[in-house]
N, C-alpha and C positions, 0 to 999 in steps of 0.2 A: 503494500502500498504503498504511496508517495503522502510528502505533506502538502495543502492545498497550498496553492500560487497568493503571494504576497497580496493583499492589499493596495492598491493605489490612488494614490488622491494629486490631482494638480491641485496648478494656484489657485483656481476658482474653488476647487475641494474645501482645502485649508480654508480661506477666508471664510465661506457658510459655516464646516464645522467647527473651527475657535472663536468664528466670531469678533476676525482683525481686519485691517482695512488690506487692499491687496500688498502694499509699499512692506508692510509686518510681513505678510504670508512667503512675498520673493525670499527677504531678511532669511528665512527661517528653509527654505528653500539651499538657500548659498549655501548653511552648513551642515545641507549633509550631503549625501552621492542622492545622483539624480539616477533615475532610468528615461531609457532616451529609445527608443525603436526605430531602424533605419527608415528612409522616407515619413516621419511624422516629424512635423516641424515640435509639437509642445513634450511637454518634459514631466518625466513624474516625480512623486518619492516614497516611500514604501512608511504605509502607516504604523507600523511597527517602532520603524527611526524615527517619526514624528512623535511616537507616544516617550522611547529612550530620551530624546532630547526635553521632552515637556518634564519628565523626574530630573533630568539630571540637573534642568533649571530650579528647581524647584525648592524651597528653604523655607526652613520655620522662624518665625520674627527673630530669635536671637543668633542665626547662621547667616542674614540675610548678607553680599556682600558689600564692600565698600567701597 
């Protein structure tokens, strides 16, 4: 049995799911590895990579970086 394929998000998907502006979604995408298919201009990121980035950037009130 094979693992399921990763779920992919484009910039518009990130904007909708995270409730952020296009500029923020594009910055998030630049921090992650992108998935790009031959012949398709649109780029995607893996949903799991977005979740991992959010986890790495989440701090408790006494841990917030200066």
